[in-house]
C-alpha positions as CSV (number, residue, x, y, z in Angstrom):
1,X,105.8,134.6,-61.8
2,X,103.6,137.0,-63.7
3,X,102.5,140.0,-61.8
4,X,98.8,139.7,-62.8
5,X,98.7,136.2,-61.6
6,X,100.4,137.0,-58.3
7,X,98.0,139.8,-57.6
8,X,95.2,137.2,-58.1
9,X,96.9,134.7,-55.9
10,X,97.7,137.2,-53.2
11,X,94.0,138.1,-53.0
12,X,93.2,134.4,-52.9
13,X,95.9,133.4,-50.4
14,X,95.1,129.7,-50.5
15,X,93.2,127.2,-52.5
16,X,92.0,123.7,-51.5
17,X,90.5,121.5,-54.2
18,X,89.0,118.1,-53.7
19,X,89.2,116.4,-57.1
20,X,86.5,113.9,-58.0
21,X,84.7,112.2,-60.9
22,X,81.2,112.2,-59.5
23,X,79.1,109.2,-60.8
24,X,75.4,109.6,-60.1
25,X,74.7,107.2,-57.2
26,X,73.2,107.1,-53.8
27,X,75.3,107.7,-50.8
28,X,73.5,105.2,-48.6
29,X,73.3,102.3,-50.9
30,X,75.9,99.8,-52.1
31,X,77.6,100.4,-55.4
32,X,74.4,100.8,-57.5
33,X,75.6,103.0,-60.4
34,X,73.3,104.5,-63.0
35,X,75.4,103.6,-66.0
36,X,73.3,105.9,-68.3
37,X,74.3,109.0,-66.4
38,X,77.8,110.3,-67.4
39,X,80.4,110.9,-64.8
40,X,81.2,114.6,-64.1
41,X,84.9,115.2,-63.9
42,X,84.7,118.1,-61.6
43,X,86.0,119.0,-58.2
44,X,85.0,120.9,-55.0
45,X,87.1,123.9,-54.2
46,X,87.6,126.1,-51.2
47,X,89.1,129.4,-52.1
48,X,90.2,132.0,-49.6
49,X,88.2,135.2,-49.6
50,X,84.5,135.9,-49.6
51,X,83.6,132.4,-50.8
52,X,85.7,130.4,-48.3
53,X,82.6,129.5,-46.4
54,X,81.2,127.1,-49.0
55,X,82.5,124.5,-51.4
56,X,82.4,125.6,-55.0
57,X,82.0,123.3,-58.0
58,X,85.0,123.6,-60.4
59,X,84.7,123.3,-64.1
60,X,85.8,120.0,-65.7
61,X,89.3,119.2,-64.2
62,X,90.5,117.3,-67.3
63,X,90.3,120.5,-69.4
64,X,92.5,123.6,-69.4
65,X,89.6,125.9,-68.8
66,X,90.8,128.4,-66.2
67,X,89.7,126.5,-63.1
68,X,91.5,126.7,-59.8
69,X,94.0,123.9,-60.5
70,X,95.0,125.3,-63.9
71,X,95.4,128.8,-62.5
72,X,97.6,127.6,-59.7
73,X,99.8,125.8,-62.2
74,X,99.7,128.2,-65.2
75,X,103.4,129.0,-65.0
76,X,104.4,125.4,-64.2
77,X,102.7,123.9,-67.3
78,X,104.0,126.7,-69.5
79,X,107.4,128.5,-69.2
80,X,107.4,132.0,-67.7
81,X,110.5,134.0,-66.9
82,X,108.8,135.3,-63.7
83,X,108.5,131.7,-62.3
84,X,111.0,129.1,-61.4
85,X,110.1,125.9,-59.5
86,X,110.9,122.4,-58.3
87,X,108.3,119.7,-59.0
88,X,108.4,116.4,-57.1
89,X,106.3,113.2,-57.3
90,X,107.0,109.6,-56.4
91,X,105.4,108.7,-59.7
92,X,106.8,111.4,-62.0
93,X,105.2,112.1,-65.4
94,X,106.7,110.2,-68.3
95,X,109.4,108.5,-66.2
96,X,108.5,104.8,-65.9
97,X,109.4,102.4,-63.1
98,X,111.1,104.8,-60.7
99,X,111.8,103.4,-57.2
100,X,111.4,105.6,-54.2
101,X,110.1,105.2,-50.6
102,X,108.7,108.7,-50.7
103,X,105.0,109.3,-51.4
104,X,105.3,113.1,-51.5
105,X,103.8,115.1,-54.4
106,X,104.0,118.9,-54.9
107,X,105.4,122.0,-56.5
108,X,107.5,124.7,-54.8
109,X,107.8,127.9,-56.9
110,X,109.1,131.4,-56.7
111,X,109.7,134.6,-58.7
112,X,113.5,134.8,-59.3
113,X,113.3,138.6,-59.7
114,X,113.1,141.3,-57.0
115,X,109.4,140.6,-56.2
116,X,108.8,138.5,-53.1
117,X,106.4,136.0,-54.7
118,X,106.2,132.3,-54.0
119,X,103.8,129.5,-53.6
120,X,103.7,125.8,-52.5
121,X,101.4,123.2,-53.9
122,X,100.8,119.9,-52.1
123,X,98.7,117.3,-53.8
124,X,98.0,113.5,-54.2
125,X,97.9,113.1,-58.0
126,X,100.5,110.6,-59.5
127,X,102.2,111.7,-62.8
128,X,101.1,115.3,-62.3
129,X,101.8,118.1,-63.3
130,X,103.9,117.8,-66.4
131,X,106.5,120.5,-66.4
132,X,106.4,123.2,-69.1
133,X,104.5,121.0,-71.6
134,X,100.9,121.9,-71.1
135,X,98.0,120.9,-68.8
136,X,97.3,117.1,-68.8
137,X,95.3,115.6,-65.9
138,X,96.1,111.9,-65.8
139,X,93.1,110.1,-67.3
140,X,93.5,107.1,-64.9
141,X,93.2,109.5,-61.9
142,X,90.1,111.4,-62.7
143,X,87.9,108.6,-61.4
144,X,89.6,108.8,-58.0
145,X,89.3,111.3,-55.1
146,X,92.4,113.6,-54.8
147,X,93.4,116.6,-52.8
148,X,95.2,119.7,-54.2
149,X,96.3,122.5,-51.9
150,X,97.9,125.8,-53.1
151,X,99.4,128.2,-50.5
152,X,100.8,131.6,-51.4
153,X,103.9,132.2,-49.2
154,X,106.8,134.5,-48.8
155,X,110.2,133.5,-50.3
156,X,111.6,133.5,-46.9
157,X,109.5,130.4,-46.1
158,X,111.1,128.3,-48.9
159,X,114.1,127.1,-47.0
160,X,112.0,125.9,-44.1
161,X,109.9,123.9,-46.5
162,X,113.0,122.5,-48.2
163,X,114.3,121.3,-44.8
164,X,111.1,119.4,-44.1
165,X,111.3,117.9,-47.6
166,X,114.8,116.8,-47.1
167,X,113.6,114.5,-44.3
168,X,110.8,113.2,-46.5
169,X,113.2,112.6,-49.5
170,X,110.9,113.4,-52.4
171,X,111.7,112.4,-55.9
172,X,112.4,115.7,-57.8
173,X,111.7,115.5,-61.5
174,X,112.1,119.2,-62.4
175,X,114.2,122.1,-60.9
176,X,115.2,125.4,-62.3
177,X,115.2,127.5,-59.1
178,X,118.6,129.4,-58.9
179,X,120.9,128.7,-56.0
180,X,121.0,131.3,-53.3
181,X,123.0,131.4,-50.0
182,X,119.8,132.3,-48.2
183,X,118.4,128.9,-49.2
184,X,121.0,126.3,-48.2
185,X,118.4,123.5,-47.5
186,X,116.9,124.0,-51.0
187,X,120.3,123.5,-52.6
188,X,120.9,120.3,-50.5
189,X,117.4,119.1,-51.4
190,X,117.8,119.5,-55.2
191,X,121.3,118.0,-55.0
192,X,120.0,114.9,-53.2
193,X,121.6,115.6,-49.9
194,X,118.7,114.2,-47.9
195,X,118.8,114.0,-44.1
196,X,119.2,110.3,-43.3
197,X,120.9,111.0,-39.9
198,X,119.5,112.6,-36.8
199,X,117.3,114.5,-36.3
200,X,115.0,111.8,-37.8
201,X,111.9,114.1,-37.4
202,X,111.6,117.7,-38.2
203,X,108.9,120.3,-37.4
204,X,108.9,123.6,-39.3
205,X,106.4,126.4,-39.1
206,X,105.5,128.8,-42.0
207,X,102.6,131.1,-42.8
208,X,100.9,132.3,-45.9
209,X,101.8,135.6,-47.4
210,X,98.8,137.8,-46.7
211,X,98.5,140.0,-43.6
212,X,96.2,137.5,-41.7
213,X,98.1,134.5,-43.0
214,X,97.3,130.9,-42.3
215,X,99.6,129.2,-39.7
216,X,101.0,126.1,-41.3
217,X,103.1,123.5,-39.6
218,X,105.1,120.8,-41.5
219,X,106.0,117.5,-39.8
220,X,108.5,115.2,-41.5
221,X,110.0,111.9,-40.4
222,X,112.8,109.9,-42.0
223,X,112.7,106.3,-42.9
224,X,115.3,105.5,-40.2
225,X,113.0,106.8,-37.5
226,X,110.8,103.7,-37.5
227,X,108.0,106.0,-36.3
228,X,104.4,105.5,-37.3
229,X,103.6,109.1,-38.3
230,X,99.9,109.2,-37.2
231,X,100.5,107.9,-33.6
232,X,104.2,108.7,-32.9
233,X,104.3,112.1,-34.6
234,X,101.0,113.8,-35.3
235,X,99.0,112.8,-32.2
236,X,102.0,113.6,-30.1
237,X,102.6,117.0,-31.7
238,X,99.0,118.0,-32.0
239,X,98.3,116.9,-28.4
240,X,94.7,115.9,-29.4
241,X,92.7,113.0,-30.7
242,X,92.5,112.9,-34.5
243,X,89.9,111.8,-37.1
244,X,91.6,110.2,-40.1
245,X,90.4,109.8,-43.7
246,X,92.7,107.4,-45.5
247,X,92.9,103.9,-46.6
248,X,93.9,101.5,-43.8
249,X,95.5,98.1,-43.7
250,X,94.5,95.1,-41.6
251,X,97.1,95.9,-38.9
252,X,96.5,99.5,-37.9
253,X,93.0,100.1,-36.4
254,X,91.2,102.8,-34.5
255,X,93.3,103.4,-31.4
256,X,91.7,104.7,-28.2
257,X,94.2,103.5,-25.6
258,X,95.3,107.0,-24.5
259,X,92.7,109.4,-23.1
260,X,92.3,112.4,-25.4
261,X,94.9,111.0,-27.8
262,X,92.6,108.7,-29.8
263,X,92.9,107.8,-33.5
264,X,89.4,107.6,-35.0
265,X,88.9,106.4,-38.5
266,X,86.4,108.2,-40.6
267,X,84.1,105.6,-42.1
268,X,83.3,105.3,-45.8
269,X,81.6,106.8,-47.7
270,X,81.9,110.5,-47.0
271,X,79.9,113.4,-48.5
272,X,81.4,116.6,-49.8
273,X,79.0,119.3,-50.8
274,X,76.2,116.8,-51.4
275,X,78.4,114.3,-53.3
276,X,79.8,111.0,-52.1
277,X,83.3,109.5,-52.1
278,X,84.4,106.1,-50.8
279,X,87.7,104.7,-49.7
280,X,87.7,102.4,-52.7
281,X,88.2,105.3,-55.0
282,X,89.7,108.1,-52.8
283,X,93.3,108.7,-52.1
284,X,93.0,112.1,-50.5
285,X,94.7,111.4,-47.2
286,X,93.8,113.9,-44.5
287,X,93.0,114.3,-40.8
288,X,91.5,116.8,-38.5
289,X,92.3,117.4,-34.8
290,X,89.6,116.5,-32.2
291,X,89.1,119.1,-30.7
292,X,90.8,122.0,-32.3
293,X,91.0,123.8,-35.6
294,X,93.8,121.8,-37.4
295,X,93.5,120.2,-40.8
296,X,96.4,118.1,-42.1
297,X,97.2,116.4,-45.4
298,X,99.5,113.4,-45.1
299,X,101.5,111.8,-47.8
300,X,101.3,108.3,-46.4
301,X,98.1,106.2,-45.7
302,X,97.3,104.7,-42.4
303,X,99.4,101.5,-43.1
304,X,101.9,99.8,-40.9
305,X,104.4,99.8,-43.8
306,X,105.0,103.6,-43.4
307,X,106.9,103.0,-40.2
308,X,109.9,102.1,-42.4
309,X,109.4,104.9,-44.9
310,X,109.8,108.7,-45.0
311,X,106.6,110.6,-44.5
312,X,105.4,114.2,-44.2
313,X,102.2,116.0,-43.0
314,X,101.2,119.6,-43.7
315,X,98.9,121.0,-41.0
316,X,96.8,124.2,-41.4
317,X,95.4,125.9,-38.3
318,X,92.3,127.6,-39.5
319,X,88.7,127.5,-38.2
320,X,87.1,127.9,-41.7
321,X,89.0,125.1,-43.3
322,X,88.7,122.9,-40.3
323,X,84.9,123.4,-40.2
324,X,84.5,122.1,-43.7
325,X,86.5,119.0,-43.1
326,X,85.1,118.5,-39.6
327,X,81.6,118.3,-41.2
328,X,82.9,115.6,-43.6
329,X,84.7,113.8,-40.8
330,X,81.7,113.4,-38.5
331,X,81.2,110.0,-40.1
332,X,83.9,108.5,-37.9
333,X,84.4,105.1,-36.4
334,X,85.8,105.3,-32.9
335,X,86.8,102.5,-30.6
336,X,85.8,104.4,-27.5
337,X,84.1,102.2,-24.9
338,X,81.4,101.2,-24.5
339,X,81.1,99.7,-28.0
340,X,77.6,99.5,-29.4
341,X,77.3,96.0,-30.9
342,X,74.2,96.9,-32.9
343,X,73.2,96.5,-36.5
344,X,70.9,98.2,-39.1
345,X,67.8,96.3,-40.1
346,X,65.3,96.6,-43.0
347,X,62.1,94.7,-42.1
348,X,59.3,94.1,-44.5
349,X,56.1,96.0,-43.7
350,X,55.4,99.6,-42.9
351,X,58.9,100.3,-41.7
352,X,60.7,98.9,-44.8
353,X,61.5,102.4,-46.1
354,X,64.0,103.1,-43.4
355,X,66.9,101.5,-41.6
356,X,66.2,100.6,-38.0
357,X,68.8,100.1,-35.2
358,X,68.7,96.6,-33.8
359,X,69.2,95.7,-30.2
360,X,72.7,94.5,-29.1
361,X,73.4,91.7,-31.5
362,X,75.5,89.8,-28.9
363,X,72.5,89.3,-26.6
364,X,69.4,87.1,-27.1
365,X,67.1,90.1,-26.6
366,X,64.4,89.5,-29.2
367,X,66.0,91.4,-32.0
368,X,65.5,90.5,-35.7
369,X,68.4,88.0,-35.9
370,X,67.2,86.1,-32.7
371,X,63.6,86.1,-33.8
372,X,64.6,84.7,-37.2
373,X,66.6,81.9,-35.5
374,X,64.4,81.2,-32.4
375,X,63.6,77.7,-33.5
376,X,67.1,77.0,-34.7
377,X,68.9,77.9,-31.5
378,X,66.3,76.0,-29.5
379,X,64.4,72.8,-30.4
380,X,60.8,73.2,-31.6
381,X,58.6,70.3,-32.9
382,X,57.2,72.6,-35.5
383,X,60.5,73.4,-37.1
384,X,63.1,71.3,-38.9
385,X,66.1,72.7,-40.7
386,X,69.3,72.4,-42.6
387,X,72.2,74.6,-41.4
388,X,75.3,75.0,-43.5
389,X,78.5,77.0,-43.1
390,X,82.0,76.6,-44.5
391,X,83.3,77.3,-40.9
392,X,80.7,75.4,-38.9
393,X,80.5,76.1,-35.1
394,X,82.6,73.8,-32.9
395,X,83.9,71.8,-35.8
396,X,87.6,72.7,-36.2
397,X,89.8,72.5,-39.4
398,X,87.1,71.6,-41.9
399,X,88.2,71.7,-45.5
400,X,85.7,72.9,-48.1
401,X,85.9,75.1,-51.2
402,X,82.4,76.4,-50.4
403,X,81.9,79.8,-48.7
404,X,78.1,79.5,-48.4
405,X,76.4,80.1,-45.0
406,X,72.7,79.8,-44.3
407,X,69.8,78.0,-42.8
408,X,66.8,76.4,-44.7
409,X,63.9,75.5,-42.4
410,X,60.3,74.3,-42.6
411,X,57.3,73.1,-40.6
412,X,57.1,69.3,-41.0
413,X,53.3,69.4,-40.2
414,X,50.4,70.4,-42.3
415,X,51.1,74.1,-42.3
416,X,52.9,75.5,-45.3
417,X,55.6,77.4,-43.4
418,X,59.2,77.7,-44.5
419,X,62.0,80.3,-44.5
420,X,65.6,80.6,-45.9
421,X,68.3,82.5,-44.1
422,X,71.5,83.5,-46.1
423,X,74.3,85.2,-44.1
424,X,78.1,85.8,-43.9
425,X,78.9,85.0,-40.3
426,X,81.4,82.1,-39.7
427,X,80.6,79.7,-36.9
428,X,77.0,80.8,-36.7
429,X,74.3,79.8,-35.6
430,X,74.9,77.0,-33.2
431,X,72.1,74.5,-33.7
432,X,69.8,73.8,-30.7
433,X,72.2,75.1,-28.1
434,X,71.2,78.7,-27.6
435,X,72.1,82.0,-29.2
436,X,75.8,82.8,-29.4
437,X,77.1,85.5,-31.8
438,X,80.8,84.8,-32.4
439,X,82.8,87.5,-30.4
440,X,85.5,87.8,-33.1
441,X,82.9,88.7,-35.7
442,X,81.0,91.5,-33.9
443,X,83.5,94.1,-35.0
444,X,83.1,93.2,-38.6
445,X,80.5,94.1,-41.2
446,X,78.2,91.2,-42.0
447,X,74.9,90.6,-43.9
448,X,72.0,88.5,-42.6
449,X,68.9,88.0,-44.9
450,X,65.8,86.1,-43.9
451,X,63.2,85.2,-46.5
452,X,59.8,83.7,-45.7
453,X,59.0,81.2,-48.5
454,X,56.6,78.4,-49.4
455,X,57.6,74.9,-48.9
456,X,57.3,74.3,-52.6
457,X,60.4,76.5,-53.1
458,X,62.7,74.3,-50.9
459,X,63.6,71.8,-53.5
460,X,64.7,74.5,-56.0
461,X,67.0,75.9,-53.3
462,X,68.3,72.5,-52.4
463,X,69.2,71.8,-56.0
464,X,71.2,75.0,-56.3
465,X,73.0,74.2,-53.0
466,X,73.9,70.7,-54.2
467,X,75.6,72.2,-57.2
468,X,77.9,74.1,-54.9
469,X,78.8,71.0,-52.8
470,X,77.7,72.6,-49.6
471,X,78.8,71.3,-46.2
472,X,75.5,70.7,-44.4
473,X,74.1,69.2,-41.3
474,X,70.5,68.0,-41.4
475,X,68.9,68.3,-38.0
476,X,65.6,66.5,-37.8
């Protein structure tokens, strides 16, 4: 490891980079992209020192232009006698179709000489970095959100890291660190002697190299443990609730069964330094303690499948880093009672410029949905309607290829009054029998649109519906 570089890193101590390609679009809208505006392949960096209190824009991450990621990897992408390293990645660069249950990605490096110089990089980028062959950021990954953390450590911490990695069984694609009796776990790691026998979980504590070093705790679990790392390991070890930013499957949900040991899912999108990122394009898996000062990067998403796979989390105890991610994580979804079964409404008129909270959608309390349906849920001589739904209320096991749901209504008298409701709610509304919002649907996201139209528009709507072979029930 070159001395000039190490002096720089020692002054820095740690680097956290959130890697993004930022399209120019609004945080609060659906995916309405301005295709004329070029994406900016930049990141947001937190760098220890005087600027640690604010996210900094990086230069373009796809270029070798001296930004934080390149500087951290400069003696990984090019050979240097003062740096030896192991690189691991479940999708290693230039090695197709590798099978592994690990999802860990990182680089562990040290100076093989007399200087006590080492660093550990933990990241989420597949196929990266290429060892000793120049800087290439994978083109397919620049459109996604990633996390890249570089910690300057002492060489004495390497074996503790290696022990944690042995439990996580990473796929090593490069190693040139010399053997040393002081690093027995590193030797076993690179020789493939992974820990598949008890202990099935390991906790190791390290710190960064500077005088006021960061406290870092590594939690690893083996595939034989059958533990779900978020609930069975991290919540238990941190002894707090956690807020989690990661993709999630349809099995694991927010979990608030244990007081002060909740799992709260951060809702998408999030905003980092004024820029948005959504779960559809973000694989930077992290959490923060609630309360506390701990920030963790986890190598597995919040999916049930990881109970049968190895996993590892790296947790940093630092108020500054925590504060930045806590601000991001305020957009959380918690299942803490009482639930607020409300919606957000845009209503034509003077208030159309802002979303309004509705009343409780499960109650017939004069909110926008009830008002739109008041002469559908109860009979009224001045309203006749067609209601259609591929899952109609109280009609079991109906077969249809349609997925359309809505209500088309009109005044049968002389007045030109009509409206059309289009929505996404199965089994809703019940016709002429009162307002009942399906209990199973209140926890889901739905859309409900009501348009006031002229009666002359009804036939055009009917024609379009006939083309889709709708299941309908004419009430009249």
